[in-house]
N, C-alpha and C positions, 0 to 999 in steps of 0.2 A: 520503868518497864515492870509490868505485873507478871509474876511467876508464882507457881505453887510447888512447895517442897513436900515430897511424899517419901514414905518408907518404900523400900523395894518391894514390889508386888509381883505375884505370878500373873502371867497373861490370863485374861478371862477366856472362857470357852468361846469358840467362834460365834460371832454375831449375837452374843448374849451379854448385854451390858451389865457390869457390876453395879450394885446400888450405891456403893461408896468406895472410895479409894482409901479413906482413913480407917485403919484397923486397930488403932491404938486403944479404943474404948472396949472394955469387957462386954461380952454379949451373952452373958449367962442369964441375964434376966429375961424371963419368958415374955414379959410385956414388951420389952424392947425388940425382942425377936419378932413378935407379931407385927409391930409397927414397921420394922424393916421390910417384912414380907409385903405388907400393904403398899409401902412406898415403891418397892421393886415392881410390883404388879402395875401400879399407875405409870411408872416410868416406862415400863415395857410397852404398855398400851400407847403411850404418846410416841415412843420410838417406832413402833410398828406401823402406826396409822398416820403419822405426820406427812403432810404434803411437801415438806421441805426435806431435802436429803441430809442425812447425818452420817458422819464417818469417823473412823479412828484408824490412823496409820502409824506404823513403826518407822523409826528413823532409817532403818535399812530398806524401806520401800514396801514392806509387807502391808497388805490391807487387813487390818484386824477386825474391823466392824463397819458395816454399812446397812442402813435401813432399807426397806423395800422401795421407798420413794427414790432413793439415789440409784438403786439397782435398775429400776425402770428408766430413770432419767438418762442413764448411760447406755441403755439399750441391751441389757443382759437379762437372761431368763431367770437367773438365781444368784444368790450371794456367792455360791461356790464358784460359778464361772467368773465373777468379778474378782474374787479373792485369789484366783489362780494367777493373776497378773502381778508383776512387781513394778511399783511406780518408779523405781530407779531406771528401769529399762523402757517403760511405756507410760509417760505422764499424760494426763487427760487435757491439761491446758495447752493451748497453742500460742498464748500470749506471754508465757514465762516458763522457764525450765524448772525442774524439780529442785535443783540445787539453789536456784534463786528463791523459791518458796521457803526452803528450809532456812536459808540465810536470814530472810526477813522475819520469819516467825521466831527464830532463835534470838535474833537481835532485839525485837520489840516485844516478844512474849505473846502478842496477839496481832491478828489481822482482821480488820472489820471493813465491810462495804466494798470489797474488792470486786469490781465488775470486769470480767474477762470472758474470753471465748473458750469453750471446751469442745472436745470432739467425741462423738458417740462411737459406739462399737462399729457401726456401719460407715463411719467417716463423716457423717453430717455434722455441721457446726451449729452450736447454739450458745446463747448468752446466759451467764450465771452471775449471781452476786454471792460471793464467798466470804465466810468468816471463819477464823481458825485460832487456836491457841496451843501453846506447848505445855505439856504436863511433865514435871520433873520429879525425881525421887528425892529422899532426904539428903542424899549425897550430892544433889545438884545435877545429876545426869538426866538427860532427856529420856523419858519413858516412852512417850508417844505424842502424836498430834491428833487433836480432834477438832471437828468443825462442822459447819452447816453450809449447804449449797441450795440456792433458790434459782429455779429456771425463770429468767426474766426476759426471755425472747419476745413474748407477746407484749410485755410491758414496754420494752424498747421500741417495738414496732408501733405501738400506740403513741408512745412519747414522740417518736420520729414523725408520725403523721400529724400530731398536734403542732410540732415545731414547723413542719412544712406548711400546714394550714396557717399558722401564725405568720410565717414568712410571706406566704401568698397574700394574706390580707394586708400585711405591711406594704408590700410592693405593688399591690393592685392599683390600677388607674381609677377604678370606681371607689367612691367613698363607702366604707363599711363601718358599722357601729353596732354595739349591743347595748340595749337599754333595759333597765329594771322595770318592774310593774308600775312604778310611779312615773316612768318616762324620763328617768335621768340616765345619763351616759355612764356605763360601766367600762366600755372599751371603745376606742376610736382609732382608726388607722390614720396614717399620714395623709392619704388622699382626702378622707372625709374632712379633716381639719383644714386642708389646703382649699378645698372647694368652697368652704364657708368663710375663707379669709383669715383663718387662724394659723399661727406659725407652728404650733406644736399640738399634738393630741391632748396633752395634759391640760390645756386651757379649756377644754370642753368637758372633761371628766367631772361628774357630779352635777353638771348643769342640766336643765330641762330642755328637751327638743323644741319646746314652744318659743324659746328665744330666737329661733332661727326662721321664723315665719311671721308675716305681717298679720294684722287683725282680720283682714278679708280672707286670707288663706286659712287662718285658724278656724274661722267659722265654717269654712268648707270642710276642713278636717272633722270638726265635731258633727256636722250635719250629714256629710256624704261619705267620707272616707272611713272613719273609725267604726261606724256601725257595720259596714261591710267587713272590715278587718276582724272585729270581735266575733262576728257570726261565722266567717269562713276560715279564719286563721291566717289569712294573707290578703294583700292588696297590691296591685301594680297599676301604675298610671303616671300622669304628669302633674307636676305641682310647680309652684313658684317659690323658691327659697330666698332668704335674705342673708347677705354676707355681713361680716362683722362691721364693715364700713357703711352699712345701710343699703348698698346696692343690691338690686334684685336680679335673679337669673332663672331661666326655665330649667327644669330638671326632670329626669326620669326617676321614679321612686318605687322601691320594692320593700314591702313590710311583711315579715314572716314571724308568727307567734312561736315562742319556745316554752318549754315546760317551766313552771314556776311563775308564769305571768309576764315575763319579759318579752322582748322581741328583738329580731335582727333587722337592721335597716341597711339597704344598699341604695346609694344615690349616685346619679351621673349628671354632670353638667352638660346640657345639650344646647348651650348658647351657639356654638359654632354650627352645629347641625341645623338649628333653626335659621341662622343666617344663610347657610348654604341652601336651605329649602326655599327661603325667600328669594335668593338669587336665581335658583332654578325656576321658580315660579315666574319671576320677571323675564327670564330668558325664554321660557315657554310662551309667555304672553307676547314677547317681542317677535318670536318666530311665527306665532299665529297671526300677528298683525303686520308682519313685514310685507313690503311691496314686492320683494324678491321672492321668486319661487324657491322653495326648499323641499328637497326630496331625500329621504334616507332609504337606502336599499341594503340588502345583504350582499355577500360577495358574488352571488350568482346573478345579481341585478333584479331580484324580486323586491318590489316596493313594500316598505314597512311603514312609512309615514310620508304624508304630504301635507303642506300647510294650505290655508284657504287661498293664498295667491295662486297655487297650482290649479285649484278648481276654477278660479277666475280666468286664468290665462289659457288653460287647455280645454276647458269645457267638461272635463271628467270630474265626477264627484270623488271624494275620498274613498267612499265605499266601493266605487268602481275601480279605483287605482290600486288600493292596498291589496296585496296578495297577488297582483298581476306583475307583469314584467315591463320595464321601462321601454321596451321595444314598441309598445302601443303608440308611441309618439313618432316613430320613424316615418319619414316622408319619402325616402328613396333618393334624397339629394346627396347622400353620402354613401360611398362604396364600402365594401367589406374591409379594405385596407385602412380606411379612416377609423372604423371602430376597433379593429385589431390593434392599431397603434395606441388608441386611447386605453384599452384594457391592459395592454402591455405596460403602459406607464403606471396605471393604478395598481396592478399586481406587484409591481416593483416597489410599492410603498411611496411613490411620488405623487405630488399634486398635479392634476391635469387641468389645463385651461384651454378653452377653445370656443368655437362658434358653431351652433347647431342651426340647421333649417329643419324644423319639426312640423308635424301636422296636428291640428286641433281635432277635437272629436267631430266637428261639423265638416271636416275635410279641408278647411282653409290652412294655408301654410303660414308659419310665423318664424321669426328668427330670434335667437337668444344667445347671449354671452353666458358661458357656464364655467364654474370652477368646481371641480370634484376632488374631494379630499378623502383619504383613507382614515378610518377610525380604528384604533388599536385597543386591545384589552390590556389588563395589567401585565400579562406575560409578553406583550409586544406583538401579538398576532393580530392580523387585520381581520376584523369581524364585520365591519360595515363600511359603506361609502356614503358621504353626505354631499349632495350637490346643491349649490347656490346658483340660481340662474336668473337672468334679467331679460325681460322681453325688450328687444331692441328693434322690433319691426319698424316702428315709427322713426327711430333714429336712422336706420338704414335707408328708409325711403327719403328722409330729409337729406341725408348725405348724398344720395343720388341726385336729388334736386339741386343741391349745392354745386355738385360737379357739373351738372348740365348748365346751371347759371354761369359758372365760371367759364365753361366752354363758349357760351354766347359772348361773354365779356372779352375773352381772348380772341374769338373770331372777329369781333368788331374791330379790335386792334389790328388784326391781320387783313381786314377787308381792303384797306388802302393799298397795301403792298400787293395783295392778290389781284385786285382790279388793275393795278399798274402792269403786272405781268401778263394778265389776260389781254389787256389792250395792246401790249407790245406784240403778243402772239397774233392777235387779230390784224394788227397793222402789217405784220409780216405776211399773213395769208392774203390780205387785200393786195399788197404789193406784188405777190407772186401771181395772183389772178390777173392783175393788170398786165404783167409781163406775158402771161399765156394768151391774153386777148390780143395783144399787139404783135407778139412774135411767136405764137404757138406753132407756126408752120415749120420753124427751125427745129430739127430733131434734137440737137444738143441743148438748145434752150428749153425744150419740152422736158427732157430727161432731168436737167438741173432743177427746173421748177417743181416737178413732181417730187423729187428728193427733198427739196426744202419744205414743201407742204407736209410730207410725211414726218419730217423732223419736228416741225411746229406742232403737228397733231400729237406726237408722242410727248412733247413737253407739256402740252395742255392736259393730256391724260395723266401724266405723272403728278401734276399739280392737283388735279381733281382727286386722285387716289389719296394724296396726303391729307386733303381736307376731309375726305370720307373717314379715314382712320381717326383723325382728330375729333370729328363730330359723331363718332360711332355711338349708337344708343343700344340699350338692351342688356342682355346677360353678358358678364365679363367672359371674354374668350381667353382662357389661360392656355399657353402652349410653351414648349421649351424653345427659347430663342437665344440668340447671341446678343448680349447687351451692347457690344461694340457695333453690331449691325443697326441697332436702334439709334445709336448716336450718329452713325454715318447717314442713315436714311432721313434723319431729322435735320441734317445740316442745312440743306437747301431751304426747307421751310423756315428754320430759325433765322436765316440770314435776312428774310423779308421783314423781320421784326426790328432789325437793328438800324440805327441811324449811321450816316457815313462817318461820324466821329468816334465810332466804337469799333475797335479791332476784335475780330472774332476768330477763334480757332478751336479745333478738336484734337485730342491726344489719346486715341484708343490704344490699348496695349495690343501687341501683335497676335497673341494667342486668343482663341475664342473664350468668351465668358458666358457659359450656359446658365440661364435662369428660367424659372417658370413664371411667366408674367403675361399680362395682356399688353400687346404691342401698342395699341392706341392709347391706353392709359399711361404707359411710360412716356410716350411722346407728349402727352398732355402735361406730365410732370416737367419735362424739359422746357416746353413752351412757357408754363407758368413761372418757372425759375428764371427763364430768360427775360420775360416781361418784368419781373421783379428787379433783375439786375439792370435793365435799361433804365428804369425809374430811379435807380440808385446812382446813376452816372449822368447827371444833367449836363456836365461839362465834358462828357466823353470819357473814354477809358478802354479797358480791355476785358473781354469775357472769354473764359476758357472752360471747355468741358473735357474732362479726362476720365478714363477708367483705369482700374488697377485690381490686382488680385493678391493681397498679402498672403504669404505662405500659409496654406491650410485654412484660410479665413473665407469671408464672404466676398462676393463680387461687389466692387465699390465703384460708385459713380459720383464724381465731384463736379460742382458748378461753382466757379470762382470768378468774382468780379473785383474791380479796383475802385469801387464806388465810395460813398461817404461813410460806409460802415453802419453798424447797428448798436445803439446804446444798450447797456446791460438791462435796464428796466424794460425796454422794448423787446429785447431778445427773449425774456422770460414769458412773453405773451404772444410771440410771433405766429404761433400756429393756431391761435384762437379764432374761431369763425367770426367774421364781421369786425375783427380788430384791424385798424388801419391807421397810419400816420400820414397818408398822402392826400387826404381830402376826398370828398365825394366825387369830384370831377375825374378822378383817376381810379375809381373802383370802389367796391363796397367791402373789401377785406376778406375775400373768399379764396384768393389764389393759393396762399401757403397752407391754409387749412385743408383745401382739396388735395394738395400735394401730400400733406401728412396722412390724410385718410387713405390715399392710394398706396403709399409706401407701406403703412402698417397693415393694410389689407392684403398685401403681398408677403406678409411675414417679415418685413424688413424694418429698419430703423433709419431715422433721419436726424442729423445733428447740424448745428450751425456754429461756426467759429467766426467771431468778428470783433473788431474794436473801432470806435469812432475814428474816421479818417484813414482807415487801413483796409477798407473793402470787407468782403464777406465770402465765406466758403461754405456751401451746403454740401454735406457728405451723406450720401445714401448708401446703405449696405443691404444687399439682398442675398438670400441663401444661394450659395453656389452649388450647381448640379454638376455631377461628374462628366456626363456625356449626353448624347441623344438630341443634338440640335437638328431640327427639321430641315430638309433640303429646300433650297431656294429655287424658284422657277428658273428653268434654263432659258437663255436668250433665244429669241425667235430667229428662225432662218427663213430665207426666201421661200415663198409658197410654190409648191408643185402639186400637180393633181394627185391626190391620194390613190393608192392602188385599188381602193374599194369604190371609187366614185362611179365608174361606168355602169349605167343602167339603174343606179340607186335613186329612189324617189325620196325627196326631202320636203317636209311640210314646214314652211316658215310662218310664224305668227308674230307680228310686230305692228303696234298701233301707230308708230311714227312713220309717216309716208316716205320721207326721205331715206330714213334708215332701212325701211322695208325694201324699197326699190334698189338701193345700193347693195344690200345683202343678197337680193335675188340675182343681181348681176354677178356678184362674186361666186355664188353657188353654181351658177351656170358656167362661169369661167372655169370652175374646178371640175366640171364634168358631171354634175348632178342634174337630175330632172327636178327643178324647184317649183313648188306651188306656194304662192304667198297669199296670206289672208290677213285682215286688219284686227281681228278679235278672236277670243276664245270661243265665242258663240258660233262664229263662222267656221271655225276649225271642226267643232264637234258636229256641225251640220253637213259636212262633206259626206259623199257616198262611201259605203264600206269598201267598194272595189273601184279601182285597184288599190291595194294597201300601200301604206308608206313604210319606208325602211327606217327613217329617222325623223325626229321632231326637233326643230330649232325654235324655241319660243322665248319671248321676253317674260321676265318674272312679273313685273308690275303692269298688268293689263287692265283696262277698264272692263268691268263685269267679272268674268271668270278669271281667277288667279292663274298664273302660269303653271303652278304645281297641280291645280285642279284640272287644267286642260290635259296635262300629261297623264293624270290618273284616268280620265275619261277615255283618252285614246288608247292607253295601254289595255283597258278593258276590252276594247274593240280589236286591237292588233297587239297581242301579248309580246311579240318579238320586236316591237318598235323601240329604237334607241332614243334617249332623251338627252338633249343638251339645253340647259337653261342659261340665259344671258341676262345681265342686269347692269344698270349704271350705279346701283346702290351697293353697300357692303352686304356680304352674305348674311341671311337671316338663319335662324335655328333650323327651319325646315329644310333649307338648301344644304346646310352643313350635314344634317342627319342623312339626307338623300345621297350626298356624295360619299359619306362615310360608309353607308350600307351598299354602295355600288349600284344604286338604282338610277342615277343620273350623273351628268357631267355639268360643270359650271364654267361660264366664260364671263369675266369681268369686263364690262365696256369701258373704254373702247378697246377693240382688239383688231389685229391686222389679219390679212388673208392667210398668212402662214399659220397663225395660231388657230384660226377657224379650220383650216385644212387638217391640222394635226388632231384637234379634238374630235372632229367628225370622223376622220379616218380611224382613230383609236376606238371610238364607239362602235362603228360598223365592224371593225376587225374583231372586237370582243364578241359581237353577236355571231360572226361566222365561226369563231373558235368554239363557242358554246354549242353551236349546231353540230360541229364535228364530233 
């Protein structure tokens, strides 16, 4: 420990540093005195003007001396203000106590390079580097402490910034390096070494950057890059680097000149970005060349992108579509509820799949299957929707043709049974006629014969209605119906398909099973499955049709047979169009594909369970509806003259003579004044007066259509009531007219009571409206 022993000295004048503490040497010599004075003046100049603080303090805490730099450093106006403090009571350092300072300096004699925090007069904290020593007298007692204080706050801030920058460069994902004017590495961060395939930065230090590029790239540097760099002081762009193992990679490169002729290099490996860009370009090409229509919209439905397939399918160009709304394709085929449900699904972040009937630019309708998916940003918010749509117009038309073809095939199988039934009916009618001819004078015989004729006619009408439903053409007529009722009504028709060695039964559940479906198409499903079951039971067996409603689930229809069963390899292809294992003499393989198309078209599913030798069960599930089954027609009652018949004039238009004469007689019997004509042209040629109260017209007339006749006569007699009759299923014009209340409809054949009811209701409505 270094100490200095002194003789006891008197304290120096405040803030006036003595030139020497050693007073042992005589000072009588004038030359020495002058030298001491000069030395004192030089010391005082250094003391007063030094930028480093200098102090002297007594062991008891008094401040004996402080130069102006220290006074300013501590925030005092003068030395006197500073000296008024006692360090035993108020020490400047906040990192150690005064007692700790005295202990250390007494123990070691000196303190050097001590970096601590001090507090200024106003309380602010700053960093200092302090050095101090103890000065002792000859007797070894401590006289005072003296030392220096340097404000290193800015130094520490700069050093901290350098450390932070160094840490940033070390941790950076981008490669960073500093090169000298000869192009050799002075500094390399970890990322720079890693990008070029080196394990540690030290492996690159001192090497030339030229070792990291191939000859072609070096020529590019010399001819293109470096001339720009030396002229502007910087260069940014892409290059191709070479790794330690010789592999090459694309990179983004930034060069910046620094003073002294060196440069800073920042490099980024963009291999992944290039690959992603290539994938994006391939995807963009795939989207542009895709056969499917692809549309991207914002969340409001505004179109932001369409691919060429959109232009080809819709007829709208991209320029016409982008910026517009997707509603330009609306055809009116879907109601507001359809679109509301779709948007509700999409707004909830779910994928929507469905079927559109849209309109092209030229007005033509087309059908497409669509899947619309939400697109989310990084925060998870929905920002766009992308729709992938496939034009299925041709497929839909083909499916309709397939269904019609299958109907013809099934009808052919039905023909034998239907002909048998009709022949039986005709035989019964002939027999009854013979009885009437021979015994018609007997009132009892006459009454019985008429009753039997009426029964036979109703049986024939029921059979005809079944065939009309089965062979129905045109737009699917979806209505809420009871699935059990479909099974019951198909019972008689299906029995005609079965051989005598097949036991047949239905097992509908007691409660209604409401579904939204086309009755005729569901009956076609049952017929096709029954035909399939019959073919699977060449030696006879049992066929059962049952319904069920699992708790909270779909309405279920099952068709079960005890036939030969279906092998697994056949079961996998059973719903494929034109796939058959029966041979061409028993069909062309459309039956089950038509069934599958009808079921899925109703939003349902179909499954088959079977094993060879154990029969097969086809299970169909359709969406169950809570309520709202339409009312069935009430049974007819014996005809009586309606209260509105007296004096009412009815115009009858019917081209079949027998039907016309019979209906005219019935109308007369009901009390109407009936005028009968054979065509629409004859009807519109009648004189204006007297007017008719009602028109009873056939739908399918030669020349003017029944609806056209009704429109022409309504123009002449606005109050005339219209009842249309037909032997065919209702067409769209008839359904629309009935729905709007413009006409009534009678399905042929009908009895006198039904005719009386419909005419009476029509004329009653007219009188009610007049009141």
